[in-house]
FIKEPA-786526 format. One record per residue: residue number from 1; residue in one letter; x, y, z of N, C-alpha, C in turn. Coordinates in steps of 0.1 Angstrom, whole numbers. Layout:
# residues N
(NUM, "A", (X, Y, Z), (X, Y, Z), (X, Y, Z))
...
This chain:
# residues 264
(1, "M", (638, -1271, -268), (641, -1284, -269), (652, -1288, -260))
(2, "P", (651, -1294, -249), (667, -1295, -240), (680, -1299, -252))
(3, "L", (687, -1296, -252), (702, -1304, -255), (701, -1320, -253))
(4, "S", (696, -1324, -241), (697, -1335, -237), (687, -1346, -248))
(5, "D", (677, -1338, -251), (667, -1346, -259), (674, -1347, -276))
(6, "F", (685, -1340, -282), (691, -1343, -289), (694, -1357, -295))
(7, "E", (689, -1363, -306), (695, -1375, -308), (702, -1378, -312))
(8, "G", (713, -1370, -318), (727, -1370, -324), (737, -1371, -311))
(9, "E", (749, -1372, -316), (760, -1373, -305), (766, -1358, -304))
(10, "W", (771, -1353, -293), (775, -1339, -296), (786, -1342, -284))
(11, "E", (794, -1333, -283), (805, -1328, -274), (807, -1312, -273))
(12, "E", (806, -1306, -259), (812, -1295, -257), (826, -1293, -257))
(13, "L", (832, -1282, -261), (845, -1278, -261), (848, -1268, -254))
(14, "H", (862, -1269, -247), (863, -1261, -235), (866, -1248, -246))
(15, "E", (875, -1252, -254), (878, -1234, -263), (861, -1230, -271))
(16, "G", (860, -1220, -264), (847, -1212, -269), (837, -1212, -262))
(17, "S", (835, -1220, -251), (827, -1225, -236), (832, -1217, -227))
(18, "G", (824, -1212, -218), (829, -1206, -207), (831, -1192, -206))
(19, "Q", (824, -1185, -219), (825, -1170, -222), (815, -1162, -219))
(20, "G", (809, -1152, -215), (798, -1148, -212), (801, -1132, -209))
(21, "E", (791, -1126, -208), (788, -1112, -204), (776, -1109, -192))
(22, "M", (780, -1104, -183), (767, -1103, -173), (764, -1087, -173))
(23, "S", (752, -1082, -173), (748, -1072, -172), (734, -1073, -166))
(24, "L", (722, -1062, -167), (707, -1064, -168), (704, -1072, -172))
(25, "D", (709, -1077, -185), (707, -1086, -193), (711, -1100, -193))
(26, "G", (725, -1097, -200), (733, -1108, -199), (735, -1116, -211))
(27, "R", (746, -1122, -214), (749, -1131, -224), (758, -1143, -222))
(28, "A", (757, -1156, -227), (768, -1164, -228), (768, -1170, -237))
(29, "Q", (779, -1183, -236), (780, -1188, -251), (787, -1202, -247))
(30, "R", (783, -1211, -255), (788, -1226, -255), (791, -1229, -270))
(31, "T", (803, -1239, -271), (807, -1239, -284), (807, -1260, -283))
(32, "F", (799, -1263, -293), (799, -1279, -295), (806, -1285, -309))
(33, "K", (807, -1298, -304), (816, -1304, -315), (805, -1314, -319))
(34, "I", (798, -1315, -335), (788, -1325, -336), (793, -1328, -351))
(35, "A", (785, -1343, -353), (786, -1348, -367), (783, -1336, -381))
(36, "W", (792, -1331, -390), (783, -1320, -398), (770, -1328, -403))
(37, "T", (767, -1343, -406), (751, -1345, -408), (740, -1342, -400))
(38, "D", (747, -1340, -389), (736, -1335, -379), (731, -1322, -376))
(39, "L", (740, -1313, -389), (741, -1299, -383), (727, -1291, -383))
(40, "G", (719, -1296, -393), (704, -1292, -390), (697, -1293, -381))
(41, "D", (695, -1306, -379), (687, -1312, -365), (694, -1307, -351))
(42, "F", (708, -1302, -350), (713, -1299, -338), (709, -1284, -338))
(43, "I", (710, -1275, -347), (706, -1261, -347), (688, -1258, -344))
(44, "T", (683, -1265, -350), (669, -1267, -350), (662, -1267, -336))
(45, "A", (670, -1279, -326), (669, -1283, -316), (669, -1270, -306))
(46, "M", (682, -1265, -307), (691, -1253, -299), (679, -1240, -298))
(47, "I", (677, -1236, -312), (671, -1224, -312), (656, -1223, -309))
(48, "G", (648, -1236, -311), (634, -1239, -305), (628, -1229, -318))
(49, "G", (613, -1227, -313), (606, -1219, -323), (590, -1223, -326))
(50, "F", (584, -1220, -335), (572, -1224, -338), (574, -1234, -348))
(51, "A", (567, -1244, -349), (564, -1253, -360), (549, -1255, -359))
(52, "K", (545, -1257, -372), (531, -1261, -379), (532, -1277, -380))
(53, "I", (520, -1282, -371), (514, -1295, -375), (502, -1295, -383))
(54, "G", (502, -1303, -392), (490, -1303, -403), (485, -1288, -407))
(55, "E", (473, -1287, -407), (467, -1279, -413), (465, -1263, -405))
(56, "S", (464, -1266, -391), (464, -1255, -381), (468, -1259, -368))
(57, "A", (472, -1265, -362), (481, -1265, -350), (494, -1263, -351))
(58, "F", (495, -1255, -340), (510, -1249, -340), (517, -1253, -329))
(59, "F", (528, -1258, -327), (535, -1262, -316), (548, -1255, -319))
(60, "F", (554, -1251, -302), (562, -1239, -298), (568, -1249, -291))
(61, "T", (587, -1247, -292), (595, -1256, -285), (603, -1244, -274))
(62, "L", (607, -1242, -265), (615, -1233, -260), (628, -1237, -264))
(63, "P", (638, -1225, -268), (654, -1229, -272), (662, -1234, -258))
(64, "D", (672, -1243, -260), (681, -1246, -253), (681, -1237, -242))
(65, "Q", (683, -1238, -226), (683, -1232, -215), (699, -1237, -211))
(66, "H", (703, -1221, -208), (716, -1222, -204), (719, -1230, -187))
(67, "P", (727, -1242, -188), (727, -1250, -176), (731, -1240, -162))
(68, "D", (740, -1228, -164), (744, -1225, -154), (738, -1212, -153))
(69, "W", (732, -1203, -161), (722, -1192, -163), (709, -1192, -166))
(70, "P", (700, -1201, -156), (686, -1203, -163), (677, -1192, -168))
(71, "G", (684, -1179, -168), (675, -1171, -172), (678, -1170, -184))
(72, "L", (688, -1173, -193), (695, -1172, -209), (690, -1182, -215))
(73, "Y", (688, -1182, -227), (680, -1195, -237), (687, -1192, -249))
(74, "C", (692, -1199, -257), (699, -1200, -271), (691, -1191, -281))
(75, "R", (694, -1180, -283), (688, -1173, -294), (691, -1176, -308))
(76, "N", (707, -1175, -310), (709, -1176, -323), (726, -1189, -320))
(77, "T", (727, -1189, -334), (740, -1200, -336), (749, -1193, -346))
(78, "S", (764, -1199, -347), (768, -1195, -357), (777, -1210, -358))
(79, "Y", (783, -1213, -371), (788, -1226, -372), (799, -1227, -380))
(80, "E", (810, -1236, -385), (820, -1239, -393), (825, -1254, -393))
(81, "G", (827, -1257, -406), (831, -1272, -408), (845, -1275, -405))
(82, "F", (847, -1287, -397), (861, -1289, -399), (865, -1305, -399))
(83, "G", (881, -1305, -399), (880, -1322, -402), (883, -1327, -417))
(84, "A", (880, -1337, -419), (883, -1347, -434), (870, -1335, -442))
(85, "H", (871, -1333, -452), (860, -1328, -463), (860, -1334, -474))
(86, "G", (850, -1331, -483), (849, -1339, -494), (839, -1329, -503))
(87, "V", (831, -1333, -515), (821, -1330, -521), (812, -1342, -524))
(88, "G", (798, -1338, -520), (787, -1344, -520), (781, -1348, -534))
(89, "A", (773, -1355, -536), (768, -1359, -548), (760, -1344, -552))
(90, "D", (760, -1334, -544), (749, -1323, -553), (762, -1311, -556))
(91, "G", (774, -1317, -556), (784, -1307, -558), (786, -1298, -541))
(92, "Q", (781, -1301, -534), (783, -1292, -518), (794, -1296, -512))
(93, "I", (802, -1289, -505), (811, -1295, -500), (806, -1300, -481))
(94, "T", (813, -1311, -480), (807, -1315, -465), (820, -1315, -458))
(95, "Y", (817, -1317, -447), (830, -1322, -437), (827, -1327, -428))
(96, "A", (835, -1336, -422), (835, -1346, -411), (827, -1342, -399))
(97, "Y", (828, -1330, -394), (823, -1324, -382), (819, -1309, -381))
(98, "A", (811, -1309, -372), (807, -1288, -374), (812, -1282, -360))
(99, "R", (816, -1272, -359), (817, -1267, -348), (807, -1255, -347))
(100, "V", (799, -1256, -337), (787, -1247, -336), (788, -1237, -323))
(101, "V", (787, -1225, -319), (785, -1217, -315), (773, -1211, -309))
(102, "C", (769, -1215, -297), (753, -1210, -295), (755, -1200, -284))
(103, "H", (747, -1191, -289), (751, -1176, -282), (734, -1175, -273))
(104, "Y", (738, -1173, -257), (723, -1173, -253), (722, -1158, -248))
(105, "E", (705, -1156, -248), (702, -1144, -243), (690, -1145, -238))
(106, "P", (682, -1135, -228), (670, -1139, -225), (660, -1137, -232))
(107, "L", (652, -1145, -232), (637, -1146, -239), (631, -1131, -240))
(108, "K", (622, -1129, -248), (614, -1117, -248), (603, -1120, -240))
(109, "F", (602, -1131, -235), (587, -1136, -231), (590, -1143, -217))
(110, "T", (582, -1147, -209), (581, -1155, -198), (578, -1167, -203))
(111, "P", (585, -1178, -200), (584, -1194, -207), (568, -1197, -204))
(112, "S", (563, -1194, -193), (552, -1200, -189), (541, -1191, -199))
(113, "V", (543, -1184, -205), (531, -1174, -211), (529, -1184, -223))
(114, "N", (519, -1182, -232), (516, -1189, -243), (524, -1181, -255))
(115, "P", (534, -1187, -261), (541, -1180, -270), (531, -1174, -283))
(116, "K", (519, -1178, -281), (509, -1175, -296), (504, -1160, -294))
(117, "D", (508, -1155, -282), (503, -1145, -272), (514, -1133, -273))
(118, "I", (524, -1137, -277), (536, -1126, -274), (539, -1118, -290))
(119, "I", (534, -1107, -287), (538, -1093, -296), (545, -1083, -289))
(120, "T", (552, -1074, -301), (558, -1062, -299), (546, -1051, -299))
(121, "E", (546, -1042, -292), (538, -1033, -296), (545, -1019, -294))
(122, "D", (542, -1012, -305), (547, -996, -306), (536, -989, -309))
(123, "L", (536, -977, -300), (529, -965, -301), (535, -953, -299))
(124, "D", (532, -942, -311), (537, -930, -318), (529, -923, -319))
(125, "F", (529, -914, -308), (515, -904, -308), (521, -890, -315))
(126, "S", (512, -887, -322), (515, -872, -329), (502, -865, -333))
(127, "V", (502, -858, -342), (485, -847, -344), (485, -847, -357))
(128, "E", (475, -843, -364), (469, -841, -373), (462, -829, -373))
(129, "Q", (465, -822, -385), (460, -807, -384), (449, -807, -396))
(130, "I", (436, -801, -392), (427, -803, -402), (420, -788, -400))
(131, "S", (416, -784, -415), (414, -772, -418), (397, -774, -421))
(132, "L", (390, -767, -412), (378, -763, -409), (372, -754, -418))
(133, "P", (357, -756, -425), (352, -750, -435), (351, -736, -428))
(134, "K", (351, -725, -441), (349, -713, -434), (336, -709, -427))
(135, "L", (332, -702, -421), (321, -699, -410), (317, -709, -402))
(136, "S", (327, -720, -401), (325, -728, -392), (323, -726, -376))
(137, "Y", (330, -719, -371), (329, -711, -358), (325, -695, -362))
(138, "K", (320, -692, -349), (314, -675, -349), (322, -672, -337))
(139, "S", (326, -655, -334), (332, -651, -323), (323, -652, -308))
(140, "S", (327, -659, -300), (320, -661, -285), (315, -645, -279))
(141, "S", (320, -636, -281), (317, -624, -280), (309, -616, -289))
(142, "S", (312, -612, -299), (302, -608, -309), (293, -616, -319))
(143, "G", (295, -629, -318), (283, -637, -328), (290, -636, -336))
(144, "E", (296, -631, -342), (299, -625, -357), (306, -641, -364))
(145, "P", (306, -648, -373), (312, -661, -380), (324, -654, -383))
(146, "V", (336, -666, -381), (346, -663, -384), (352, -671, -398))
(147, "E", (356, -656, -406), (354, -656, -421), (366, -668, -428))
(148, "D", (378, -669, -419), (388, -676, -422), (386, -690, -419))
(149, "Y", (395, -701, -426), (395, -714, -421), (397, -716, -410))
(150, "V", (397, -727, -401), (400, -729, -384), (409, -737, -387))
(151, "K", (420, -738, -380), (428, -749, -380), (425, -760, -367))
(152, "K", (423, -772, -368), (419, -779, -357), (431, -790, -354))
(153, "I", (436, -791, -342), (445, -802, -340), (439, -812, -336))
(154, "V", (442, -825, -337), (436, -839, -336), (445, -848, -332))
(155, "P", (448, -851, -320), (456, -859, -316), (457, -878, -324))
(156, "T", (467, -879, -324), (464, -894, -332), (475, -901, -329))
(157, "C", (476, -914, -330), (488, -927, -327), (489, -933, -339))
(158, "K", (502, -936, -338), (506, -950, -353), (508, -959, -344))
(159, "Y", (503, -969, -343), (503, -981, -336), (509, -991, -342))
(160, "T", (516, -999, -342), (525, -1010, -345), (524, -1022, -338))
(161, "V", (520, -1036, -344), (519, -1048, -336), (528, -1056, -343))
(162, "T", (539, -1061, -338), (549, -1068, -346), (547, -1083, -339))
(163, "I", (545, -1092, -345), (542, -1107, -341), (557, -1113, -348))
(164, "H", (564, -1123, -335), (578, -1126, -339), (575, -1143, -342))
(165, "D", (584, -1146, -354), (587, -1160, -357), (577, -1168, -354))
(166, "Y", (566, -1161, -365), (551, -1169, -365), (554, -1179, -378))
(167, "P", (547, -1189, -377), (544, -1198, -393), (541, -1196, -403))
(168, "E", (530, -1184, -403), (523, -1182, -415), (517, -1170, -412))
(169, "L", (512, -1162, -422), (507, -1149, -424), (494, -1150, -416))
(170, "P", (489, -1139, -411), (473, -1138, -405), (462, -1142, -418))
(171, "G", (457, -1154, -415), (448, -1160, -422), (455, -1173, -430))
(172, "G", (465, -1174, -430), (472, -1185, -434), (483, -1178, -448))
(173, "D", (477, -1167, -457), (483, -1158, -466), (481, -1148, -466))
(174, "A", (484, -1141, -479), (482, -1124, -477), (469, -1118, -482))
(175, "D", (458, -1130, -483), (448, -1125, -487), (439, -1117, -478))
(176, "L", (440, -1123, -464), (433, -1116, -454), (440, -1100, -451))
(177, "I", (451, -1099, -450), (456, -1084, -453), (452, -1077, -462))
(178, "F", (450, -1083, -477), (446, -1073, -484), (434, -1069, -486))
(179, "S", (426, -1080, -478), (409, -1078, -480), (407, -1066, -468))
(180, "L", (416, -1064, -457), (413, -1057, -446), (420, -1043, -448))
(181, "L", (428, -1039, -458), (435, -1025, -458), (426, -1012, -459))
(182, "G", (428, -1004, -454), (420, -994, -454), (406, -995, -444))
(183, "R", (405, -1006, -437), (392, -1007, -432), (396, -1001, -413))
(184, "V", (383, -996, -411), (384, -994, -395), (375, -1005, -388))
(185, "N", (378, -1004, -376), (377, -1019, -365), (360, -1014, -363))
(186, "S", (352, -1029, -367), (341, -1032, -364), (337, -1035, -355))
(187, "V", (343, -1036, -343), (344, -1043, -328), (356, -1035, -320))
(188, "A", (355, -1036, -308), (369, -1033, -303), (381, -1038, -305))
(189, "F", (391, -1030, -308), (401, -1037, -312), (415, -1029, -304))
(190, "K", (420, -1040, -295), (432, -1035, -289), (428, -1022, -277))
(191, "G", (417, -1018, -272), (411, -1010, -264), (405, -1000, -272))
(192, "A", (408, -997, -282), (400, -987, -292), (389, -989, -296))
(193, "A", (377, -981, -295), (366, -984, -297), (363, -984, -310))
(194, "I", (350, -983, -314), (346, -992, -327), (348, -980, -339))
(195, "K", (356, -982, -349), (358, -971, -360), (369, -966, -356))
(196, "K", (376, -964, -346), (385, -957, -345), (398, -959, -349))
(197, "M", (403, -969, -352), (414, -975, -354), (414, -979, -371))
(198, "L", (426, -972, -378), (421, -978, -389), (435, -986, -397))
(199, "F", (434, -999, -403), (446, -1006, -406), (450, -1002, -419))
(200, "M", (468, -999, -417), (471, -987, -427), (480, -998, -436))
(201, "G", (479, -1010, -434), (490, -1023, -440), (500, -1029, -432))
(202, "A", (508, -1037, -435), (516, -1047, -429), (526, -1047, -435))
(203, "K", (539, -1051, -431), (553, -1054, -434), (557, -1068, -429))
(204, "A", (559, -1076, -440), (562, -1091, -433), (576, -1097, -441))
(205, "N", (584, -1105, -433), (596, -1108, -440), (595, -1119, -436))
(206, "R", (602, -1132, -440), (603, -1147, -435), (620, -1152, -437))
(207, "T", (625, -1158, -427), (637, -1163, -427), (634, -1176, -426))
(208, "T", (645, -1183, -440), (644, -1199, -438), (653, -1202, -427))
(209, "R", (649, -1214, -420), (653, -1220, -408), (662, -1232, -414))
(210, "S", (670, -1237, -407), (681, -1248, -410), (672, -1260, -414))
(211, "D", (660, -1262, -410), (651, -1274, -414), (642, -1271, -427))
(212, "G", (644, -1258, -432), (637, -1256, -442), (625, -1248, -442))
(213, "S", (619, -1247, -429), (611, -1241, -426), (608, -1225, -427))
(214, "G", (600, -1219, -429), (604, -1203, -428), (592, -1195, -420))
(215, "N", (599, -1193, -410), (589, -1185, -401), (589, -1171, -399))
(216, "W", (575, -1162, -399), (574, -1148, -401), (577, -1136, -394))
(217, "R", (583, -1127, -393), (583, -1115, -387), (573, -1105, -392))
(218, "I", (559, -1101, -388), (553, -1096, -393), (548, -1081, -385))
(219, "E", (548, -1069, -391), (544, -1060, -387), (532, -1052, -389))
(220, "L", (521, -1050, -379), (509, -1048, -387), (507, -1033, -381))
(221, "R", (503, -1026, -391), (504, -1013, -388), (488, -1005, -389))
(222, "F", (487, -996, -378), (473, -990, -373), (474, -974, -372))
(223, "S", (464, -970, -373), (466, -952, -368), (451, -950, -362))
(224, "Y", (454, -947, -350), (444, -945, -342), (438, -928, -343))
(225, "R", (428, -924, -339), (423, -911, -334), (412, -910, -327))
(226, "D", (412, -902, -318), (399, -901, -307), (383, -902, -316))
(227, "T", (385, -891, -330), (373, -894, -336), (368, -903, -343))
(228, "E", (358, -910, -349), (356, -925, -355), (363, -915, -369))
(229, "W", (369, -926, -376), (376, -924, -388), (362, -922, -401))
(230, "T", (351, -925, -396), (339, -925, -404), (330, -912, -402))
(231, "K", (335, -903, -397), (332, -890, -391), (339, -878, -397))
(232, "V", (331, -864, -402), (336, -854, -404), (334, -842, -399))
(233, "F", (337, -832, -399), (331, -821, -391), (317, -814, -398))
(234, "D", (310, -813, -391), (296, -806, -400), (293, -795, -392))
(235, "P", (295, -782, -401), (292, -768, -395), (279, -766, -390))
(236, "A", (267, -775, -396), (256, -774, -389), (255, -776, -375))
(237, "T", (262, -786, -372), (264, -792, -358), (273, -785, -351))
(238, "G", (282, -783, -357), (294, -780, -349), (303, -790, -342))
(239, "S", (299, -801, -348), (306, -815, -343), (306, -825, -352))
(240, "P", (315, -838, -351), (320, -846, -362), (305, -854, -365))
(241, "V", (304, -858, -374), (292, -869, -378), (294, -875, -387))
(242, "E", (286, -891, -388), (286, -902, -393), (283, -895, -410))
(243, "V", (291, -898, -422), (287, -896, -435), (290, -908, -444))
(244, "I", (281, -905, -452), (280, -916, -465), (282, -908, -479))
(245, "S", (283, -916, -488), (285, -910, -501), (271, -908, -507))
(246, "T", (269, -894, -513), (256, -894, -521), (248, -901, -529))
(247, "V", (261, -910, -536), (254, -919, -544), (258, -933, -537))
(248, "G", (248, -941, -536), (254, -954, -526), (252, -954, -515))
(249, "G", (252, -941, -509), (250, -944, -491), (264, -950, -487))
(250, "N", (275, -950, -491), (289, -960, -490), (292, -952, -476))
(251, "P", (297, -955, -467), (306, -953, -457), (319, -945, -461))
(252, "L", (323, -936, -456), (337, -930, -461), (351, -942, -456))
(253, "Y", (345, -952, -446), (356, -963, -445), (347, -975, -444))
(254, "E", (349, -989, -447), (342, -999, -445), (349, -1005, -432))
(255, "S", (341, -1012, -423), (345, -1017, -414), (348, -1034, -412))
(256, "A", (352, -1036, -406), (356, -1054, -403), (365, -1054, -388))
(257, "D", (364, -1070, -386), (371, -1071, -376), (385, -1072, -377))
(258, "L", (391, -1063, -371), (407, -1064, -372), (413, -1071, -363))
(259, "N", (405, -1079, -353), (411, -1090, -346), (415, -1100, -352))
(260, "Q", (412, -1104, -362), (413, -1115, -375), (428, -1113, -375))
(261, "L", (436, -1103, -376), (444, -1102, -382), (459, -1105, -371))
(262, "L", (456, -1108, -358), (462, -1114, -343), (464, -1128, -343))
(263, "P", (472, -1135, -339), (469, -1148, -335), (462, -1152, -329))
(264, "Q", (457, -1164, -332), (444, -1166, -327), (444, -1180, -318))
């Protein structure tokens, strides 16, 4: 939301404005004087972000853009009250004015990109060691079975998707996350073929904004491996095979569309 769209009165202060640090990223600072009663609306206007309208519609407002450095946007604020002060009806201290310091930094995304598509991805490659059953392999020269366990190294990847400043959890509440825990992808997911991505869980925290709304930072955690999670090594065939339980015929891992977890 441009500062010019803020409906209250404001004044930029010489003391505190005109500061910055320029490097590959850059930072800048502006300081404003506003009425104490306008504090919540002013900060909400400056930092922008997601808001939910009705039951399903999302609206995103860009933060205030620095007038001298167009690549910098207001990412956070700090404030202090000053002037005549008193105690309101609810016992909270009130002031005549607020001094708000706005800190400008680059956005983590291009302003023209749909903000609902903005996520941070982290790939952490490692290996998993699997002990194969005895007599699973034999000597290529003598043909004799190998009596000891064979250790097989399987490349894996811990994959984390972070959704920033989002109005709600995937599906609207925690139920969807709970229902998909421990399931593998039934359709292609983020480049992973069917059954090769396992949903390991999530971490979510919410920060209450100045207007009372609370947007989420959500980490979705997955584990990828090149062999389907529903397969195990079969000595009879010498390769991984799909398995089901001897009673009930259940798969090793249930499948589901993991794309439901991402912003729609």
